N, C-alpha and C positions, 0 to 999 in steps of 0.2 A: 362656385368661383367667381369672384369679383373681377368686371372687365375694366379695362382700361385702354383708352384711346389717346394716343400720343401723336400731335400736330408737329410734323417736322422730324426730318433723319440727320440732323446735323449732329455734332458730338453730345449736345446737351440732351437730345432726344433719344440717342440710340444708349446713352448712359443711364439715363432715367428707365428707358425700357427695359434695359438688362437688368437693373437692380428690383423692378417692380417684378419682372418675371420669375426671377429666382426667389422672390418672397412669396410666390405662389398666385401672382394674378394671371388673368389671360389678357396679354398686351398686343393692340394692334398699332402699329405705325403707319400713318398716312403721309406721303410725301406727293407735293405737286410735280416735282423734276422725276427725271428718269433713273435715278439711281441714288444710294446712299451717300451721306458726308456731308450735305447741306452747301456750304461755300467751299467746302473741301473736295470739290469735283475734279474730274480730269477731262481732258481733251485731246483728242489723238488727231494728227495730220499728217501725211506724207512720211510716216516713220518718226516723227517728233511727239513725245508724250510731255503734254503740258498739265502742270498743276494748276489749276483755276483760281483758288484760293491760298490759304496760310503757306509760307515756305520756310518759317521759322521754327525749329522745333528744340523748346527750352522744356526745362523742368521734366527730365525723362521719367522720374521716380513717380510722377504723376500717373503716366502712363502705364509703368510697370506696376503701380499698385491697381491700379483699375483691372489690368488683366489677371493678376494675383488672385481677385476677388473671385473670379470665375475660374481658376484652375488653369489658367494660361500663364504664359510669360511672353515678353516682349519678343524674343527669338522664334517664338512660335508662327509669327506672323511676317517678319522682316527683319532685316540686317541693319543695326543702327549703327553708325559710323559718326566719330566727333571729329569736327574740323578744325583743323590746325594749321594756318591762322583761323581763327573765327570767323572774320571778314575782315574788308578793307575798307579803308576810308579815304576818297580823294578830296584835298582839298586844292584852293587855286594854285598854291606853288608845289605842292608836294603830295604826298601819300602815307598813309600810316597803317601797318597790318597788326591788326589785335591779336596777340597771342593767346594759345589756350592756357597756357602755364601763368598763375598769379604772379608767380615769382619774376618771371620774364616780364608781364606787364607792369609791374612795379618799377623793374629797371627800366623800361621804356620809358615810363613817365618821370623817372628821377632824371633821364637822360635829356630830356625835354625843358623840365621844370624843377631845378635843385629844391629837394626837400619835400618834393610831391609823392615821392615813394612809398615813404612811411607813413604819409597821411592818407595816401589810397589804401595801404593796408588796414589802417584802423577804420576806413570808411567802410571797406567791405566785411570787416569783422562786425561793425553795427548792423551792416546790411543783413547778414547772416542771422544775427539776432532777429531781426524784424521779420525776414523771410520765416524763420522757424517758428517764432511766436505767432506771426499772422496765420501758417498752417495749422498750428495746432491749436489755437484759442479763438480765432476770429472767421476764417473765411467758411468754416464748415457749418457757421450757424445761420438759420432760416432769418433771423433778421427780421422778425415780426415787428419788434419794437425795441426802442432804447433800453428797455429793462433787463434785456438779455446780455447788455454790457455792462451792467452795474455791479457786478461782483467785484468785491475789494481788491483782488489780485488781478482783474482786467483793467480797473481804474489807474492802479499803479503802474502796469505794466504800458499804458496807454500814453503816459508820459514821456516813457523810455521811447516809445515808437515815434514819438515827435509828430502827431496826428496834425497839429496846428502851425507848424515851419513847412514853409516851402522849400521844394527839392533844392531849387534853384542857389537857394542861401546856403543849405549845407553842403552842395557841390563846390559853392565858391570859398569854402573853409579848406577844400583840399586843393583846388588847385585855380589859378588864375588865367592861365595860358587858354586862350579861345579854342583851341583845336582840342586840347585835353577835355575841358568842360563840356565840349559838344559830344565827345564819346560818352562822356557819362549821362548827359542829358537825351542823349537818342533813344532809350527804351520808353521814355516817358512821352514821346513826340504822338505815339500811336495811342495813348492811354484818352486823349481827347481833349486835353488842355496844355497850355503854355507850361514850361518847368517852375514859372514865377507862381503859376495857380493849381499846381498839382503837391498833393502833401507828400512830406518828406519819408512817409510810410513807403511809397513806392520804391525807394532805393533798395527795397527787396529785390526789385527786377535787376538791379545791378549785380546783384548776387547771383541771381538764377543766370545772367548772361556771362560774366567775367569769372564766376568760379564754377557753377555747375555746369556751363558749356553751352557751346551751339553744337547740334546734332543734325544729322540726316537720316531717314530712312531710305535706304537702296530701293530704287525704282520710282521713288516720289511719294509725297505726303499724301496723297491719294491711298498708299498703303495702309495709311492708320483707319481711314474710312472702311475700307475692306475689311480690317481687323475687327473694327467695332461692329460692323454687320456680323460677321462670323460671328462674334461673341453672344449679341442679341439672339440669333438664329438658333445658337447652342443651348439657349434657355428656352426656346420655344416661341420668341417674339414674332409676329405675322407681319409682315410688309406688304404694302400697296403702294404702289409706284405709280407716276404718271397721272395722279388723282389728286386733284385739290379739295380742300376743306371749305366750303361755302357759307356755312351754318352751325351754330352751337344752339342746339334747341334746350332751352330753359323751362322747366317746370316746379315751381313752388320753391323757387332760389336755388334748385339744383340742376344740373346739366341731365337731361334725360337721353338724348342721342346726339350725334353727331351727322350732318350732310355731308356726305363727301362723293363727288361725282354724281350717279344715279342711286347711290346708296344710302342707307339711313340707318347709321351704325348706333345701336343702342349700347350704353357704358354706365357704370358706375361712377368712374372719375375721368378727368381730363387732363393731359398736360400739355399747355401751350407751349411747344418748344421752336415755334417758328418767331417771327417778328413780333413781338409783345404788342406794340401798337397797332397793327393790321388786324391781328386776332381780338383785341378789345374794342376797337373802334369800328371794325367791319362784319366781323362774324356774331358780334352780341347785341341785341338789341340795346337801345340807349338806356332803359330802366336798369338793366344789368352791367353796366359798365362802373368800375370803381374810379376812372380816371375821364376826364374831360378833354377836348379836344385842345381847349386852353392849358390845360396842365401840359400836355404833350410838347406843344408849341414852346413852352418855357424851358423844355429839358436841354440841357448841354449835351450835343451828341459829338461821338467821336468823329475824325474826320473819313470822308468818302475817299475814293481814289480814282485816279485815270490809271488803267492797265494796259498793258501791251503783251501778247505772246507772239515771240519772233522766233523764226526758224532760220538761221545763216548757211548758206554753202560755203563754209569753211570755217576753221577754229579762229578764236580771239585770243591770242596772248594777251598779257597783263590784266586779265579779270581773275578773280578768286569765285568761289562759289557766291558768296555772299558780298555785294558791293555796294556802299552808301556813298553818293554824289554829294558832297557837303561843301563844294567850290562855290558857294553862294551864301547869300546872308541868312543865316539861321532865324535870326529874331524876325526879319521882314517876313519870311515864308510862314512862320509861325503866326503872325500877325494877320497874314490874309487867310489863314485857316479859321483861328478863332476869335480874333477881336473885329476885324474889318472884313468878312467874308467876299472874296472874290477869286477870279483865276490869278494863280501866282504870276508876279512881276518875273522874278527870277527863281525859280523854284529848286529845292532840293528834290533828289531823288534816288530811288534804289535799283540796284540791277541783280538780278539772280541768273547765276550761270549754272545749273544744276549738272550739266553734261561736263564739266570741269571734274566733278566727283564721280559722276554715274553716267557711262558712256551708253546705257541702255536707253536713256531717254531722248536720243539723238541719232539718226545715221552716223555713220562711220565717217569722221572728219568735218562734221556739221557741229552747230554749236546751237544750244537750246538757251534762249534767252526770255526772261520774264522782266518788265520795266514795271516800276510801280511810283507813281507821284502822289503823294498826299494832297488831298485839297478839301474845302470846306464844304460840309453837306449842302445840299438844296441847290447848288448851282445850275444854271441852264447848260444843258449837255448838248453840242452840236458837233455834227461830222468836222466842221470846218475846226473847231476849237481841238478836237482831238487830234488832227492832223497837224495843225500848228506846234502842240506841243510834242508830237511824236518826231518831227523834224529837229525841235530844239534838243531832244534826249538824245537822239542818234550823233547830232552834230557834238555833243558835250562830251559823250561816251568815246567818240572818234578822235576827238581832241586829246582826250587824256589816257587813253591806250595807245594813241599813234598808229591806230590801224583804220584804215577805211573800210566799211562793210556795207553801207546803204545799198549798193548796187548788188551786193549778193543775197539780199533777202528775199527768200523763197517762200516763207509763210508769215502772215501777219494778220492779227486780230486784236481788237481793240473792245476794251468793257469799261464802262463808267457809271456815272449816276443813275441814267435810265436802265439800265442794265440790272442793277442792284435792285433797283425798284420792280422790274419786270419778274427777275428769277427768284425773288425772296419776299418781295413785298417789304424791302427795307425801308423804315420810315427816312424820309429826305434823301434816301438812297446812300444811308451811312452805311462804311464798311465795316466798323468794329464795335458797333453797339453805343451804349451809353458811356460818356465821359466820367473818369474816375476823377472828379473834383471832389472837394470836401463834402460840399452840400450834397452831393450823389453817391455817398460812400455807405456801404451797410444798410441800416435801418432807413436811411434817406433814399435809397433807391425804389423804383416799382416794386411793389409786395409780390413774393412768389404765389401768395395765396390771394384769390379774388375776395375782396369785402362783401360782395353782393352774391357770389354764387360759390356755394359753400363746397362743392366738389371739384372746382377749376383752380389748377394750379398751374405756373409757370416757370420755365427753366430758359437758362441760355445768357447772351451777352446784355440784354437790356434790364436783368434783375440780378440777384445776389448770386455768386460773389462780383461777376464782371466780366468785361471783353478778354477775349483770348482763348486759344485751345483749351489749356489747363482749367482755368476758372469754369469754362462751359462743361466740361467733364464733371466738376466738381458738383455744379448747379444741378444737372440731372440727378444726381446721389441725393441732393439735398432734399429737392422736389420728391423724390421716390420715398425717402425717409419720413417726410411730412404728409404723404397720403397713407402710409401704413400706420403712421401714428394717428391720424384722422380717421381712418377707417374702423380702428378698434372702439371709437368713440360714437361712432354712427350708430 
């Protein structure tokens, strides 16, 4: 039985491990942190249950398809609830609740800008085509080279996908109202570039958002991590936690073993499902690296984030489960993330209040809050800077909700660039991986197979298909299938 070591137990790592074990490989997952999930970990403090990482559950069919392949269904692991409204957007003068119903959404748009309702319906129909085409024909390809995409039918579809048109230009044909355009541009804010530099292909995320809906797994997003761990264990995967991989030993252009803690684990294949840059630059000798330090420095990374986990000793009305605070200049903040990296002058930010939906994540009568402010990766991270923005965020929330709660905070934890580096070896402290710019899409991303080490593969948000939980799940499957294909030729 061939042996595989998977480095990292995030969604990509656990996905790859599960598929490989099902195919008959002996799989060991090595994780430096205390439990499974990668960034999707949980922190408990004084009766508050905080998701440390992802908080948006989109594309539910990707999760369901994964569970189905191993004989399970989503309901075997957690109760999934659709949020309605999906989220609230606070602007300077007012707020907009985004309804779960696309019919209601079109009516909302029409009430704000005449003629935009029908245009939105057409826009989402096109976004649906892109979503279905991408999932059927593009995102599951290993993207070794451009020739995978040279089939005549794919070339024809590429023009309809508008790969070379910025999404901002397409959105401008739907709405001119700044509030409405910011709602449509919001999903790409975390893809790693401005709407002006993001391919129109990614309007498929508008379909995922506005048509497929925003969901929540009761008891928290870490329930997904527990589910993936259970699936992997059911297939015979072994997990080693609290153990860091320090070296990938290569002999004759092949991995011979992986040094993990005080162990030397022999293996036939390795899946690097942790930070790609760290695994390649720190765990391999220089002659075995596909990419140089200069290559990585030239990559456009997605944002990092300043996060706060906050427990409040009372409930806060006027917050939904998901709240976007767009009461500042969208373009200025985006510029300070992507084009002129610095700590933002007047930031946009996001507030998650899962206790609005799920009483189990906070003690009775109390509120569980999660603040996220996107920032440029690689910024200098100090306690003073964190505290400055905490005060700013709390003041803006109090102003918009009309509720004072600063003196009622009983739990508080911050998380930023240095923590991403310490916990995940995250390159430049990025939070979401590699930016989805046109020059970093598909075969232009770092390859999922090493060019120098023939049995070393990669999965996760720095390779195909890209950042986000659903793409990471797909990435693990792609890597597993490529290993199985390679194994037959060894």
